[in-house]
Backbone bond lengths (Angstrom), bond angles and torsions (degrees), N, CA, C in turn:
res aa  C-N    CA-C-N  psi(-1)  N-CA   C-N-CA  omega(-1)  CA-C   N-CA-C  phi
1 M - - - 1.450 - - 1.530 108.73 -
2 T 1.313 116.32 131.65 1.460 122.35 177.68 1.514 108.56 -97.96
3 E 1.327 116.28 123.07 1.461 120.98 179.02 1.526 109.48 -94.78
4 I 1.336 115.30 132.67 1.461 120.34 175.85 1.521 108.96 -129.03
5 K 1.328 115.11 146.56 1.460 120.59 175.26 1.522 108.63 -81.63
6 L 1.312 115.31 160.89 1.463 121.05 178.50 1.526 110.53 -56.70
7 S 1.327 116.57 -35.22 1.469 120.71 179.75 1.529 112.47 -68.95
8 E 1.316 117.98 -14.21 1.457 122.39 179.48 1.530 112.97 -98.22
9 L 1.322 116.37 -0.43 1.461 121.03 -175.57 1.526 112.43 -59.60
10 T 1.317 118.10 -48.61 1.467 121.37 -177.58 1.522 111.42 -57.97
11 G 1.317 117.22 -48.26 1.459 121.12 -179.76 1.523 112.30 -62.95
12 T 1.313 116.81 -39.28 1.464 120.83 179.31 1.518 110.44 -65.63
13 L 1.324 116.77 -45.08 1.464 120.15 178.44 1.528 110.35 -61.37
14 R 1.330 116.90 -43.66 1.464 121.86 -178.99 1.530 110.92 -64.27
15 D 1.340 116.73 -41.66 1.461 120.89 -175.91 1.524 113.55 -76.69
16 E 1.318 117.35 -32.37 1.464 120.68 -171.15 1.532 115.25 -97.69
17 L 1.322 117.40 -25.39 1.466 119.86 -173.76 1.520 111.85 -106.46
18 E 1.327 115.96 147.47 1.467 122.54 172.95 1.523 107.17 -113.17
19 F 1.321 115.72 125.01 1.464 121.48 -174.57 1.511 111.28 -101.46
20 P 1.328 117.44 150.19 1.468 127.50 -2.22 1.528 111.08 -70.33
21 I 1.341 114.78 154.54 1.463 121.28 -178.02 1.517 109.23 -144.50
22 D 1.330 116.57 144.76 1.465 118.61 177.30 1.526 109.53 -91.84
23 T 1.306 115.56 165.74 1.459 122.48 -173.78 1.525 112.43 -57.88
24 E 1.311 117.45 -47.23 1.462 120.04 -176.52 1.525 111.88 -66.08
25 E 1.327 116.85 -40.60 1.467 119.57 178.33 1.528 110.65 -64.54
26 A 1.328 117.36 -41.98 1.467 121.32 177.98 1.528 110.37 -61.15
27 A 1.330 116.90 -43.23 1.464 121.22 179.06 1.526 110.94 -62.32
28 E 1.318 116.98 -40.31 1.471 120.56 179.60 1.530 111.50 -65.53
29 V 1.334 116.25 -43.52 1.463 120.56 -179.69 1.531 110.67 -63.65
30 L 1.324 117.00 -36.99 1.468 122.02 -175.29 1.527 112.97 -97.63
31 D 1.316 116.90 17.38 1.462 122.54 -176.02 1.527 113.23 -61.99
32 D 1.310 117.91 -22.60 1.468 121.88 -176.30 1.535 112.90 -94.55
33 Y 1.332 118.07 9.15 1.464 121.20 -175.02 1.519 112.60 -109.17
34 T 1.335 115.17 135.65 1.456 122.40 172.79 1.519 107.11 -111.83
35 L 1.327 116.37 128.34 1.462 122.32 179.65 1.518 109.38 -92.87
36 L 1.331 116.46 118.65 1.466 122.36 178.57 1.517 108.80 -90.16
37 M 1.339 115.54 125.24 1.463 121.09 -177.39 1.518 109.96 -125.14
38 A 1.302 116.66 171.92 1.453 121.41 -178.39 1.529 112.09 -60.76
39 D 1.322 117.65 -31.63 1.470 120.24 -176.54 1.524 113.33 -107.09
40 G 1.312 117.71 14.86 1.459 119.84 179.48 1.511 111.39 143.09
41 E 1.319 115.96 -147.28 1.449 120.46 -179.42 1.517 109.98 -144.43
42 A 1.335 115.16 162.65 1.468 120.93 179.29 1.522 108.49 -150.66
43 E 1.311 114.94 149.44 1.462 119.71 174.80 1.531 107.25 -72.03
44 L 1.314 116.57 124.75 1.460 120.68 -176.50 1.527 111.13 -61.16
45 S 1.318 117.31 -36.94 1.471 120.01 179.62 1.528 111.12 -63.81
46 D 1.334 117.59 -36.95 1.471 120.65 178.02 1.524 110.90 -66.68
47 L 1.339 116.30 -41.82 1.466 119.96 177.96 1.526 110.46 -60.10
48 I 1.318 116.38 -43.81 1.465 120.61 -177.60 1.527 111.11 -66.88
49 R 1.321 117.06 -40.31 1.471 119.77 178.67 1.531 112.01 -62.95
50 D 1.329 117.15 -26.07 1.465 121.63 -179.91 1.530 113.47 -82.76
51 L 1.330 117.79 -7.24 1.462 120.73 -177.98 1.524 110.76 -72.08
52 E 1.325 115.82 158.10 1.459 120.86 -174.50 1.524 114.64 -84.14
53 S 1.326 117.77 -33.01 1.465 120.09 -178.06 1.528 110.37 -72.12
54 E 1.316 115.42 153.74 1.458 120.17 178.53 1.515 112.29 -100.30
55 E 1.342 117.61 -19.77 1.458 121.30 -178.89 1.527 109.31 -146.97
56 Y 1.336 114.88 150.21 1.462 121.37 -178.83 1.517 109.46 -128.05
57 G 1.324 115.24 133.64 1.451 120.83 -178.28 1.512 114.21 -88.96
58 G 1.329 117.14 -17.66 1.460 120.56 -179.08 1.515 111.40 -166.82
59 V 1.327 114.92 173.91 1.468 121.51 -178.51 1.522 111.49 -55.59
60 G 1.324 117.19 -44.50 1.463 121.03 -177.35 1.517 112.85 -59.67
61 D 1.323 116.90 -35.47 1.464 120.71 -179.02 1.523 111.74 -64.38
62 I 1.322 116.47 -50.77 1.461 120.09 -176.83 1.530 110.50 -73.77
63 E 1.332 116.89 -36.95 1.467 120.73 178.84 1.534 110.74 -61.27
64 M 1.327 116.44 -46.74 1.463 120.50 -179.60 1.533 110.83 -60.28
65 E 1.323 116.11 -41.28 1.456 118.70 -178.45 1.538 111.73 -70.66
66 V 1.333 117.99 -36.88 1.471 120.15 176.03 1.523 109.57 -61.97
67 Y 1.332 117.44 -48.96 1.462 120.91 -179.40 1.531 111.65 -60.77
68 S 1.319 117.84 -39.49 1.464 119.81 -178.70 1.532 111.56 -72.09
69 H 1.315 116.27 -19.08 1.463 121.45 -179.68 1.537 112.19 -84.76
70 L 1.340 116.95 -17.66 1.465 121.11 -177.48 1.524 111.38 -81.88
71 P 1.330 117.48 144.00 1.465 119.69 174.27 1.530 109.66 -70.92
72 P 1.333 118.33 154.65 1.467 120.78 -178.68 1.532 113.37 -55.48
73 E 1.333 117.74 -32.34 1.464 121.41 -179.39 1.531 112.06 -64.98
74 A 1.310 116.96 -22.52 1.466 121.17 -176.46 1.517 112.41 -77.27
75 L 1.323 117.95 -23.27 1.449 121.35 -175.71 1.516 111.21 -71.06
76 G 1.296 115.95 144.40 1.452 122.20 -175.15 1.513 109.69 107.06
77 E 1.308 116.47 -172.26 1.466 122.00 -178.68 1.527 109.06 -111.41
78 P 1.330 117.29 154.91 1.462 120.08 176.88 1.516 111.05 -56.35
79 G 1.323 117.12 133.06 1.450 122.32 178.42 1.512 114.53 79.03
80 Q 1.314 118.21 1.13 1.461 121.31 -178.92 1.520 109.51 -73.31
81 S 1.315 116.07 133.23 1.456 121.05 -179.83 1.517 110.25 -97.59
82 E 1.320 115.56 146.49 1.468 119.91 175.66 1.519 110.70 -81.49
83 G 1.324 117.35 -6.78 1.448 121.03 179.67 1.509 112.27 83.89
84 D 1.291 116.46 178.02 1.472 120.77 179.15 1.508 109.69 -81.71
85 A 1.297 115.85 130.69 1.472 120.23 -179.12 1.492 111.00 -95.99
């Protein structure tokens, strides 16, 4: 399993996928990736299978939908502090 941080998502999508691509094909290609988030981790293929669109024309399309699918707690990097308020 390859672990990637949320900040590495765009590069991974760009490097691994050929567009246009449908949801199931994208999930299959990314089946070996675990996405590390501030509140834990998730299998990238599972996240993609849960998305609403059936096809993506480019990196921005799938990236935007993945980000909109994540809960606010997931954003950021593991161990990242919000600082003193």
